[in-house]
C-alpha positions as CSV (number, residue, x, y, z in Angstrom):
1,M,-3.0,-2.5,4.2
2,E,-0.9,-5.0,6.1
3,D,-1.9,-8.3,7.7
4,E,1.0,-8.4,10.1
5,I,-0.1,-6.0,12.8
6,L,3.4,-5.2,14.2
7,I,4.7,-4.5,10.7
8,G,1.7,-2.3,10.0
9,M,2.0,-0.4,13.3
10,D,5.7,0.2,12.6
11,L,4.9,1.5,9.1
12,V,2.2,3.8,10.4
13,M,4.6,5.2,13.1
14,T,7.3,5.8,10.4
15,L,4.9,7.6,8.1
16,E,3.7,9.8,11.0
17,E,7.3,10.6,11.9
18,W,7.7,11.8,8.3
19,G,4.7,14.1,8.6
20,Y,2.1,12.0,6.9
21,V,-1.4,11.5,8.4
22,A,-1.7,7.7,8.4
23,D,-4.8,5.6,8.9
24,G,-4.4,1.9,9.7
25,P,-3.1,-0.6,9.7
26,H,-6.0,-2.4,8.0
27,S,-5.6,-6.2,7.8
28,T,-8.7,-7.2,5.8
29,P,-10.1,-5.9,2.5
30,S,-13.4,-4.9,4.1
31,E,-11.6,-2.8,6.7
32,A,-9.6,-1.1,3.9
33,I,-12.6,-0.4,1.8
34,G,-14.4,1.2,4.7
35,A,-11.3,3.4,5.4
36,I,-11.1,4.4,1.7
37,D,-14.7,5.4,1.7
38,V,-14.4,7.4,4.9
39,F,-10.9,9.0,4.6
40,Q,-10.4,9.2,0.8
41,P,-6.6,8.8,1.1
42,D,-4.1,10.6,-1.1
43,I,-2.0,7.4,-1.3
44,A,-2.1,3.8,-0.1
45,I,0.5,1.2,0.8
46,L,-0.7,-2.4,0.1
47,D,0.7,-5.8,1.1
48,V,-0.4,-8.1,-1.6
49,N,-0.8,-11.4,0.3
50,L,-3.0,-11.0,3.4
51,G,-3.1,-14.7,4.5
52,N,-5.8,-17.2,4.2
53,G,-5.8,-16.7,0.4
54,A,-6.9,-13.1,0.6
55,T,-5.1,-10.4,-1.4
56,S,-5.2,-6.6,-1.6
57,L,-5.8,-6.7,-5.4
58,S,-9.5,-5.7,-5.0
59,I,-8.3,-2.7,-3.0
60,A,-5.8,-1.8,-5.7
61,E,-8.7,-1.9,-8.2
62,R,-10.8,0.3,-6.0
63,L,-8.0,2.8,-5.6
64,S,-7.3,2.8,-9.4
65,E,-10.9,3.6,-10.1
66,A,-10.8,6.5,-7.7
67,G,-7.5,7.8,-9.2
68,T,-5.6,7.2,-5.9
69,P,-2.0,6.2,-6.3
70,Y,-0.8,3.1,-4.4
71,L,2.3,1.0,-4.1
72,F,2.7,-2.7,-3.2
73,L,5.0,-3.4,-0.2
74,T,5.3,-7.2,-0.1
75,G,7.6,-10.1,0.8
76,Y,6.4,-11.9,-2.3
77,N,7.5,-11.9,-5.9
78,S,5.5,-9.6,-8.1
79,S,5.1,-12.3,-10.7
80,R,2.0,-13.5,-8.8
81,Y,0.0,-10.6,-10.2
82,A,2.4,-9.0,-12.8
83,D,0.4,-10.6,-15.7
84,Q,-2.5,-8.5,-14.7
85,E,-1.9,-5.4,-16.7
86,R,-3.9,-3.1,-14.4
87,F,-1.4,-3.6,-11.6
88,Q,1.8,-3.0,-13.6
89,Q,1.9,0.7,-13.1
90,A,2.1,0.4,-9.3
91,P,5.6,0.4,-7.7
92,N,6.4,-2.9,-6.1
93,L,8.8,-2.7,-3.1
94,R,10.1,-5.8,-1.4
95,K,10.1,-6.3,2.3
96,P,12.2,-5.3,4.1
97,V,12.3,-2.0,2.4
98,S,14.7,0.8,3.2
99,E,13.3,4.0,4.6
100,V,15.0,5.9,1.8
101,Q,13.4,3.8,-0.9
102,L,10.0,4.0,0.6
103,R,10.2,7.8,1.1
104,Q,11.4,8.3,-2.4
105,T,8.6,6.2,-3.9
106,L,5.9,8.0,-1.8
107,A,7.3,11.4,-2.9
108,K,7.3,10.3,-6.6
109,L,3.7,9.0,-6.4
110,L,2.5,12.1,-4.7
111,G,4.1,14.3,-7.4
112,G,7.0,15.5,-5.3
113,E,10.7,15.1,-5.9
114,A,12.1,11.7,-5.3
């Protein structure tokens, strides 16, 4: 989930180059919820702040309820939501993230070797 379309498209292309099947980018919570319901992803990458006061935290809650791992990829400090215990288990990567760090985090969340 990424509100900046070019960043989202670049991320999808990178994931596909690594062999993942990626759906998105989705820029609104309603788009993301629809995709979760249809595609039932193995993992999700969420930008926290989506502009206009919207966040992806409701999506994170939905993913948690489904047992789907996710990570936050954001340009913002995690302290904005760190006090909310339910989000503390999710990795928080800061933009710009290195490909190595992203790849290792995805592998770890999916149960592979980092």
